[in-house]
C-alpha positions as CSV (number, residue, x, y, z in Angstrom):
1,M,0.0,0.0,0.0
2,K,2.9,2.4,0.5
3,F,3.3,4.7,-2.5
4,D,6.3,3.9,-4.6
5,P,6.9,5.7,-8.0
6,S,8.9,2.7,-9.3
7,Q,6.0,0.2,-8.7
8,G,4.5,0.8,-12.1
9,K,7.8,0.1,-13.9
10,R,8.2,-3.2,-12.0
11,L,4.6,-4.1,-12.7
12,Y,5.2,-3.6,-16.5
13,E,8.4,-5.7,-16.4
14,W,6.5,-8.5,-14.6
15,Y,3.4,-8.3,-16.7
16,F,4.9,-8.0,-20.2
17,P,6.1,-11.6,-20.5
18,I,2.8,-12.8,-19.1
19,A,0.9,-10.8,-21.7
20,R,3.2,-12.2,-24.5
21,E,2.3,-15.8,-23.4
22,I,-1.4,-15.0,-23.4
23,F,-0.9,-13.5,-26.8
24,R,0.8,-16.7,-28.0
25,V,-1.9,-19.1,-26.9
26,L,-5.0,-17.1,-27.9
27,K,-6.7,-17.7,-31.2
28,P,-6.5,-14.8,-33.8
29,G,-9.1,-12.3,-32.8
30,G,-9.3,-13.6,-29.2
31,F,-10.0,-11.1,-26.4
32,F,-8.0,-10.4,-23.3
33,F,-9.8,-8.7,-20.4
34,T,-7.3,-7.6,-17.7
35,F,-8.3,-5.9,-14.4
36,A,-6.0,-3.2,-13.0
37,S,-5.9,-0.5,-10.4
38,P,-6.7,3.1,-11.4
39,R,-3.2,4.3,-10.5
40,L,-1.3,1.6,-12.4
41,F,-3.6,0.5,-15.2
42,H,-1.6,2.5,-17.8
43,R,1.4,0.3,-17.1
44,V,-0.7,-2.8,-17.6
45,A,-2.2,-1.4,-20.8
46,C,1.3,-0.6,-22.2
47,A,2.5,-4.1,-21.4
48,V,-0.5,-5.6,-23.1
49,E,-0.2,-3.4,-26.2
50,D,3.6,-4.0,-26.4
51,A,2.9,-7.7,-26.3
52,G,1.1,-7.3,-29.7
53,F,-2.5,-6.8,-28.7
54,Y,-4.9,-4.2,-30.0
55,L,-6.4,-2.0,-27.2
56,R,-10.1,-1.9,-28.1
57,D,-11.5,-0.2,-25.0
58,T,-11.4,0.2,-21.2
59,F,-14.4,-0.8,-19.3
60,L,-15.1,0.7,-15.9
61,W,-16.4,-1.6,-13.2
62,V,-18.0,0.8,-10.7
63,Y,-18.9,-0.1,-7.1
64,T,-19.6,2.0,-4.0
65,Q,-18.6,-0.3,-1.2
66,S,-14.9,0.3,-0.7
67,Q,-12.6,1.5,2.1
68,P,-11.0,5.0,2.0
69,K,-7.2,4.6,1.6
70,A,-6.1,8.1,2.7
71,M,-4.0,8.2,5.9
72,S,-4.3,10.7,8.7
73,L,-1.1,12.5,9.7
74,H,-1.9,12.7,13.4
75,H,0.2,9.7,14.5
76,F,3.2,11.2,12.6
77,I,2.7,14.6,14.4
78,W,2.8,12.9,17.8
79,R,6.2,11.5,17.0
80,L,7.7,14.9,16.2
81,P,10.3,16.2,18.7
82,L,8.1,19.3,19.5
83,P,6.4,20.6,22.6
84,E,2.9,19.2,23.2
85,A,1.3,22.6,22.7
86,V,2.9,22.9,19.3
87,K,1.7,19.4,18.3
88,E,-1.8,20.2,19.4
89,K,-1.8,23.3,17.1
90,L,-0.5,21.2,14.2
91,H,-3.4,18.8,14.8
92,Q,-5.9,21.6,14.6
93,K,-4.2,23.2,11.6
94,L,-4.0,19.9,9.6
95,H,-7.5,18.7,10.5
96,G,-9.0,16.9,7.5
97,W,-5.7,16.9,5.6
98,K,-4.6,13.4,4.6
99,T,-2.4,11.6,2.2
100,P,-3.4,12.2,-1.5
101,Q,-5.7,9.1,-1.9
102,V,-9.4,9.2,-2.3
103,K,-12.0,6.5,-2.0
104,S,-11.6,4.3,-5.0
105,V,-14.9,3.3,-6.5
106,Y,-14.0,1.9,-9.9
107,E,-11.7,-0.7,-11.4
108,P,-10.5,-0.4,-15.0
109,I,-10.9,-3.5,-17.2
110,I,-8.5,-3.3,-20.2
111,V,-10.2,-4.8,-23.3
112,A,-7.5,-6.1,-25.6
113,Q,-7.7,-8.2,-28.8
114,K,-5.2,-10.3,-30.6
115,P,-4.9,-9.2,-34.2
116,Y,-7.5,-11.0,-36.4
117,E,-6.9,-12.7,-39.8
118,G,-8.6,-11.2,-42.8
119,T,-11.8,-9.2,-41.9
120,L,-13.5,-9.5,-38.5
121,L,-16.3,-11.6,-40.2
122,Q,-13.8,-13.9,-41.9
123,N,-11.9,-14.3,-38.6
124,F,-15.1,-15.1,-36.7
125,L,-16.3,-17.7,-39.2
126,Q,-12.9,-19.4,-39.0
127,Y,-12.1,-19.2,-35.3
128,Q,-15.5,-18.4,-33.7
129,V,-14.0,-15.4,-31.9
130,G,-13.4,-11.7,-32.5
131,L,-16.9,-10.1,-32.3
132,F,-19.1,-9.0,-29.4
133,Q,-22.5,-10.5,-28.7
134,T,-24.5,-7.3,-28.2
135,E,-27.7,-8.9,-27.0
136,V,-26.1,-10.1,-23.7
137,P,-28.5,-8.7,-21.1
138,V,-27.3,-5.7,-19.0
139,G,-29.5,-3.2,-17.2
140,R,-33.0,-3.4,-18.6
141,G,-32.0,-5.0,-21.9
142,M,-29.7,-2.1,-23.0
143,F,-26.9,-2.1,-25.5
144,P,-23.5,-3.0,-23.9
145,A,-21.5,-0.1,-22.6
146,N,-18.1,0.4,-21.2
147,L,-19.5,1.2,-17.7
148,L,-20.6,-1.8,-15.5
149,L,-22.3,-1.6,-12.1
150,V,-22.7,-4.5,-9.7
151,E,-24.5,-2.6,-7.0
152,E,-27.8,-0.7,-7.2
153,T,-27.1,3.1,-7.2
154,E,-29.6,5.2,-8.9
155,T,-32.5,4.5,-11.2
156,L,-31.2,5.9,-14.5
157,L,-27.7,4.3,-14.1
158,D,-29.2,1.0,-13.0
159,K,-31.4,1.0,-16.1
160,Y,-28.5,1.1,-18.5
161,F,-25.5,-0.5,-16.7
162,L,-26.6,-2.7,-13.8
163,L,-25.5,-6.4,-13.6
164,P,-27.1,-8.9,-11.1
165,K,-25.7,-8.7,-7.6
166,S,-23.3,-11.3,-6.2
167,T,-24.2,-12.8,-2.8
168,E,-20.9,-14.7,-2.2
169,D,-18.5,-13.6,0.4
170,L,-15.1,-15.1,-0.6
171,P,-11.9,-15.2,1.4
172,H,-9.9,-13.6,-1.4
173,P,-8.6,-9.9,-1.5
174,T,-9.6,-9.3,-5.1
175,A,-12.6,-11.6,-5.7
176,K,-14.7,-10.5,-8.7
177,P,-18.5,-10.9,-8.9
178,V,-19.6,-14.0,-10.9
179,A,-22.1,-11.9,-12.8
180,L,-19.4,-9.6,-14.0
181,C,-17.3,-12.4,-15.3
182,E,-20.3,-14.1,-16.9
183,Y,-21.1,-10.9,-18.7
184,L,-17.6,-10.5,-20.1
185,I,-17.5,-14.2,-21.2
186,E,-20.9,-14.0,-22.9
187,L,-20.0,-10.7,-24.6
188,S,-16.9,-12.1,-26.2
189,T,-17.2,-15.9,-26.7
190,V,-19.6,-18.5,-28.1
191,E,-20.8,-21.5,-26.2
192,G,-18.2,-24.2,-26.0
193,A,-15.3,-21.8,-26.2
194,V,-12.3,-22.1,-23.9
195,V,-11.7,-19.3,-21.4
196,L,-8.2,-18.9,-19.9
197,D,-7.6,-17.2,-16.5
198,P,-3.8,-17.1,-15.7
199,F,-4.7,-15.8,-12.1
200,L,-7.7,-18.0,-11.2
201,G,-7.8,-16.9,-7.5
202,S,-11.0,-18.2,-5.9
203,G,-12.2,-19.6,-9.2
204,T,-14.8,-17.0,-10.2
205,T,-13.8,-17.0,-13.9
206,A,-14.1,-20.8,-14.0
207,V,-17.5,-20.8,-12.3
208,A,-18.7,-18.1,-14.7
209,A,-17.4,-20.1,-17.7
210,L,-19.1,-23.3,-16.6
211,R,-22.4,-21.6,-15.8
212,R,-22.4,-20.1,-19.3
213,K,-21.5,-23.5,-21.0
214,R,-17.8,-22.7,-21.8
215,H,-14.7,-24.7,-21.0
216,F,-11.9,-23.1,-19.0
217,I,-8.2,-23.3,-18.2
218,G,-7.3,-21.8,-14.8
219,I,-3.8,-21.3,-13.3
220,E,-3.4,-20.5,-9.6
221,I,-0.1,-20.6,-7.6
222,H,-1.6,-20.2,-4.1
223,P,-2.6,-23.6,-2.6
224,A,-5.4,-22.3,-0.4
225,Y,-7.0,-20.4,-3.3
226,A,-6.6,-23.3,-5.7
227,S,-8.4,-25.6,-3.2
228,L,-11.2,-23.0,-2.8
229,A,-11.5,-22.7,-6.6
230,E,-11.7,-26.5,-6.9
231,E,-14.5,-26.7,-4.4
232,R,-16.5,-24.0,-6.2
233,I,-16.0,-25.6,-9.6
234,K,-17.2,-29.0,-8.4
235,S,-20.4,-27.5,-7.1
236,T,-21.1,-25.4,-10.3
237,Q,-23.9,-26.3,-12.7
238,P,-24.6,-24.7,-16.1
239,I,-27.5,-22.3,-16.3
240,L,-30.4,-23.7,-18.2
241,L,-31.7,-21.0,-20.5
C-alpha cells in the first residue's frame, strides 16, 4: 500500500512476459480482459499493447462499497520532537488533511484483442471469436456499454448499466462478482469456447465459464485459493436458458 513511484515500472516488467504468453496461446481475434488499479492501469495497458494486442476499450467496473485509503497525519505529528502545545496546534491546523488518496470506487478493465486474420467476419467464421454478442443482457436490456455496475445506485444508471448482484463472500482480496465475469464471457465468446484465466484466485472465472457453458483453463499458484476454486468448480452447474 505504500506509495512507490517505481512500482509501475516493476509491474510492467513483470506483466509484459505474461501478456506475451497470453498473446501466444490465444486464437486470432481472441479477447484479453485484464483488471487493474486506477493508478497503475496505464502500465498494464502498455505491457498488453507492447505484447502485440490491439487495445479496443477500457471498461469501468464501478462499485460504492470500498474503504478509503487516505491516511491521517496525526500519529506522525505525535512523534515529532516538539512541545505538546505545538503538536496540538498542528493537529488543529491539519484537521482533514490526509495523504493524497481518495476512496476508489471503480476498477479499469482493459479490453485487448489479438490481431485477427482477414476481416472480422472472416476471422469469426474461421475461429468463432473476434466479435461481441451485443444482446447479452445488461441493465434493462440495454446495448452493452463500457460502464458496468454491480451494486444498485440510482434508477437511471441501473437501467443502463446494472448487472445482477453477487451474494458470495469469498476469502480472497480481489474476488470478482460471478455476474461480471459471466457478462464478459458471454459478450466475447460463443458456447463451447475455452476461457483462460492465468490468475484464477478463488475460481470465479471458471465458475462463470461453466455456468455459461464454456470450457476453462485456470492457473493458480496459491494452494489455499486453488483448493477454494476447486470446491466451487465442483459445485457449479450450467444455467439452463
